[in-house]
C-alpha positions in Angstrom: -137.1 117.5 177.7 -135.9 119.7 174.9 -138.9 122.0 175.4 -138.0 122.4 179.1 -134.5 123.3 178.2 -135.7 125.9 175.7 -137.9 127.4 178.4 -135.0 127.6 180.8 -132.8 129.3 178.1 -135.5 131.9 177.5 -135.9 132.8 181.2 -133.0 135.3 181.3 -134.3 137.1 178.2 -137.7 137.3 179.7 -136.2 138.7 183.0 -134.2 141.3 181.0 -137.3 142.3 179.1 -139.3 142.6 182.3 -136.5 144.6 183.9 -136.4 147.1 180.9 -140.2 147.4 181.1 -140.0 148.0 184.8 -137.4 150.7 184.3 -139.5 152.3 181.6 -142.6 152.1 183.9 -140.7 153.8 186.7 -139.7 156.7 184.4 -143.2 157.0 183.1 -144.7 157.0 186.6 -142.3 159.8 187.6 -142.7 161.8 184.4 -143.8 164.8 186.4 -140.6 164.7 188.4 -138.6 164.5 185.2 -140.4 167.5 183.8 -139.8 169.5 186.9 -136.1 168.6 186.9 -135.9 169.5 183.2 -137.5 172.8 183.9 -135.2 173.4 186.8 -132.2 172.6 184.6 -133.5 174.9 181.9 -133.8 177.8 184.4 -130.2 177.1 185.8 -128.9 176.9 182.2 -130.5 180.2 181.3 -129.1 181.8 184.4 -125.6 180.5 183.6 -125.8 181.4 179.9 -126.8 185.0 180.6 -124.3 185.3 183.4 -121.3 184.7 181.1 -120.2 187.9 179.4 -120.4 187.9 175.6 -117.1 187.4 173.7 -116.5 188.7 170.2 -113.9 187.0 167.9 -112.2 188.7 165.0 -110.3 186.4 162.6 -107.7 187.6 160.1 -106.2 185.2 157.5 -102.7 186.3 156.8 -96.2 184.5 167.5 -96.6 187.9 168.5 -94.7 189.1 171.6 -97.7 189.5 174.0 -96.0 191.9 176.4 -95.5 194.3 173.5 -99.3 194.6 173.1 -99.8 196.1 176.6 -99.6 199.7 175.4 -101.5 199.3 172.1 -104.1 202.0 171.9 -107.7 200.9 171.3 -111.2 202.4 171.1 -114.2 200.5 172.4 -117.7 200.5 170.9 -118.7 203.5 173.0 -115.8 205.5 171.5 -113.7 205.6 174.7 -109.9 205.5 174.2 -108.1 202.8 176.2 -105.1 200.4 176.0 -105.0 196.6 175.9 -103.7 196.5 179.5 -106.3 199.0 180.8 -109.1 197.1 179.0 -108.2 193.7 180.5 -107.8 195.2 183.9 -110.8 197.5 184.1 -113.3 196.8 181.4 -113.3 193.0 181.2 -116.0 191.4 183.3 -116.4 187.8 184.5 -119.3 185.5 185.5 -120.7 186.2 189.0 -119.5 182.9 190.4 -115.9 183.7 189.5 -115.9 186.0 192.6 -116.7 183.0 194.8 -114.2 180.8 193.1 -111.4 183.4 193.5 -112.2 184.2 197.1 -109.7 181.8 198.6 -106.9 183.2 196.4 -107.9 186.7 197.3 -107.7 185.9 201.0 -104.4 184.2 200.6 -103.0 187.1 198.6 -104.3 189.6 201.3 -102.6 187.7 204.0 -99.4 187.4 201.9 -99.4 191.1 201.3 -99.2 191.7 205.0 -95.7 190.1 205.1 -94.5 191.7 201.8 -92.9 195.1 201.6 -94.4 197.8 199.4 -91.2 197.9 197.3 -91.6 194.3 196.4 -95.1 194.6 195.2 -94.9 198.0 193.6 -95.0 198.1 189.8 -92.5 200.2 187.9 -93.4 202.5 185.0 -91.6 200.2 182.5 -92.3 196.5 181.9 -89.4 194.1 182.4 -90.3 191.1 180.3 -87.8 188.9 182.2 -89.3 189.8 185.6 -93.0 190.4 185.4 -95.0 191.2 188.5 -97.9 188.8 189.4 -100.4 191.3 188.1 -98.6 191.7 184.8 -98.2 187.9 184.5 -101.9 187.5 184.9 -102.5 190.0 182.1 -100.1 188.1 179.9 -101.9 184.8 180.6 -105.3 186.4 179.9 -104.1 188.0 176.7 -102.4 184.8 175.5 -105.7 182.8 176.0 -107.5 185.4 173.9 -105.1 185.4 171.0 -104.5 182.5 168.6 -102.4 182.0 165.5 -102.6 179.0 163.2 -100.5 178.3 160.1 -101.8 176.2 157.2 -98.6 174.4 156.0 -100.2 173.6 152.6 -101.3 177.1 151.7 -99.0 179.1 154.0 -102.1 181.1 155.2 -101.8 182.4 158.7 -105.1 182.7 160.6 -105.1 185.1 163.6 -107.9 185.4 166.1 -108.5 187.7 169.0 -111.5 187.3 171.4 -112.6 190.3 173.5 -115.9 191.3 175.2 -116.0 194.4 173.0 -116.4 193.8 169.2 -114.5 197.0 168.3 -111.7 196.2 170.6 -111.5 192.7 169.2 -111.2 194.0 165.6 -108.6 196.7 166.5 -106.5 194.2 168.5 -106.6 191.7 165.7 -105.5 194.3 163.1 -102.7 195.4 165.4 -101.5 191.8 165.9 -101.5 191.3 162.1 -99.4 194.4 161.7 -97.0 193.4 164.4 -96.7 189.9 163.0 -95.9 191.2 159.5 -93.2 193.4 161.0 -91.8 190.6 163.1 -91.7 188.1 160.2 -90.3 190.7 157.8 -87.5 191.6 160.3 -86.8 187.9 160.9 -86.7 186.9 157.2 -84.5 189.9 156.2 -82.2 190.1 159.2 -79.2 188.5 157.5 -79.7 190.4 154.2 -80.1 193.7 156.1 -76.9 193.1 158.0 -75.1 192.5 154.8 -76.6 195.7 153.3 -75.6 197.7 156.3 -72.0 196.4 156.0 -72.0 197.1 152.3 -73.3 200.7 153.0 -70.5 201.2 155.5 -67.8 200.1 153.0 -69.4 202.2 150.3 -69.4 205.3 152.6 -65.7 204.7 153.5 -64.7 204.2 149.9 -66.6 207.3 148.8 -64.9 209.5 151.5 -61.5 208.1 150.5 -62.2 208.8 146.8 -63.2 212.3 147.5 -60.1 212.9 149.6 -57.8 211.4 146.9 -59.5 213.4 144.2 -59.1 216.6 146.3 -55.4 215.9 146.9 -54.8 215.4 143.2 -56.7 218.6 142.3 -54.9 220.7 144.9 -51.5 219.5 143.8 -52.3 220.1 140.1 -53.5 223.6 140.8 -50.4 224.5 142.8 -47.9 223.0 140.4 -49.2 223.8 136.9 -46.0 225.5 135.6 -43.5 223.0 137.0 -41.7 220.7 134.6 -39.6 218.9 137.1 -39.5 215.1 136.9 -40.3 214.8 140.6 -43.3 217.0 140.3 -44.7 214.9 137.4 -44.0 211.7 139.4 -46.0 213.1 142.4 -48.8 214.2 140.1 -49.0 210.7 138.5 -49.0 209.0 141.9 -51.9 211.2 143.1 -53.8 210.6 139.9 -53.3 206.8 140.3 -54.5 207.0 144.0 -57.6 208.9 142.8 -58.3 206.3 140.1 -57.9 203.4 142.5 -60.1 205.1 145.1 -62.7 205.6 142.3 -62.6 202.0 141.3 -63.0 200.8 144.9 -65.9 203.3 145.3 -67.5 202.0 142.2 -67.1 198.4 143.2 -68.6 199.0 146.7 -71.5 200.9 145.1 -72.3 197.9 142.9 -72.1 195.6 146.0 -74.4 197.9 147.8 -77.0 197.8 145.0 -76.8 194.0 145.1 -77.3 193.9 148.8 -80.4 196.2 148.5 -81.8 193.9 145.9 -81.2 190.9 148.2 -83.2 192.6 151.0 -86.0 193.3 148.5 -85.9 189.8 147.3 -86.1 188.2 150.8 -88.8 190.6 152.1 -92.0 188.6 152.2 -95.2 189.9 150.5 -98.5 189.5 152.4 -101.9 189.3 150.8 -104.8 189.8 153.3 -107.3 187.2 152.3 -109.8 188.2 155.1 -109.3 191.6 156.7 -110.3 192.6 160.2 -113.9 193.6 160.6 -116.0 194.3 163.6 -117.9 191.1 164.5 -121.7 191.5 164.6 -122.5 188.4 166.7 -120.7 187.1 169.8 -118.7 184.0 169.3 -119.4 182.8 172.9 -121.0 181.8 175.1 -123.4 179.5 173.2 -126.5 180.0 175.2 -128.4 177.3 173.3 -125.7 174.8 173.9 -125.5 175.7 177.6 -129.3 175.4 177.9 -129.5 172.0 176.2 -126.6 170.8 178.3 -128.2 171.7 181.6 -131.5 170.3 180.6 -129.8 167.0 179.6 -127.9 166.8 182.9 -131.0 167.5 184.9 -133.0 164.8 183.1 -130.2 162.3 183.5 -129.8 163.1 187.2 -133.6 162.8 187.7 -133.6 159.5 185.9 -130.7 158.2 187.9 -132.6 159.1 191.1 -135.8 157.5 190.0 -134.2 154.3 188.8 -131.5 153.8 191.3 -131.2 156.5 193.9 -134.7 156.2 195.4 -134.4 152.5 195.8 -131.0 152.7 197.4 -132.2 155.3 199.9 -135.3 153.3 200.7 -133.2 150.1 201.1 -130.8 151.9 203.4 -133.7 153.3 205.5 -135.3 149.8 205.8 -132.1 148.3 206.9 -131.7 151.0 209.5 -135.2 150.4 210.8 -134.6 146.6 210.9 -131.5 147.1 212.9 -133.2 149.5 215.3 -136.0 147.0 215.8 -133.6 144.1 216.4 -131.8 146.3 218.9 -135.0 147.0 220.8 -135.8 143.3 220.9 
């Protein structure tokens, strides 16, 4: 009795083992189909990999205002002068299937333009960052996706990256972003100190002008009244001399304050050390053709295996049921 129970307990394991062997047999019997599908996936993967334009990334270890980069002058690898906006609009390509994917939007935009006046869609010579046109907004989004900035809070190292389809353009843009970022951070960090310095400069200029005037009044009065011994003349001379001394003391005090304000600006101005400068990348950062090829081959083999193990049986079962129903209907 115990032996019978053990046999009954072992039956599910035997069935599972038989099922796994059956699945493996199906895959082995259809190995040619798997190979064909794998080759087809490899071909499609190669087509996709070589259809995606190369992208070059330049990284600098050191948030820019993106709109301010529109008019930055660049030079591509062919030596042609261009700007960031012109390069993104005219010299940046896309995979061939992007034209198919964007066709509905193009049609909708064309229909919409029929009901929109020319004044509404016309672009001005200057860029209004508070009211961008659809075309300018697309450029901003495209440029934002190609620029990244990361800050290491432990080391305070800023890593900037720009990705473009031209390696020279990528390097020049990254260098420009680093320069703009340095200017922005410097202006932000020293804003209060510079305002104090400007105010101290204003007070010093006013005190200097007042001192020069008081000094000139005292000198003019002394020259005109050298022979006078009247008490009133001496009193006026002493008053002018005191005014000149007070003006000088104020001028000297504001000059010291101005020097302290200048030192404060110098103290708050950040100093940057470029750990990794911008260099023209020699190899594209994307697309990864090997990864795309492996991915498509894997997907093709998985799809073929699913068809062999499950899809074919489901289709055959559906067909058999359909034939049985038709035969029953004929009877």
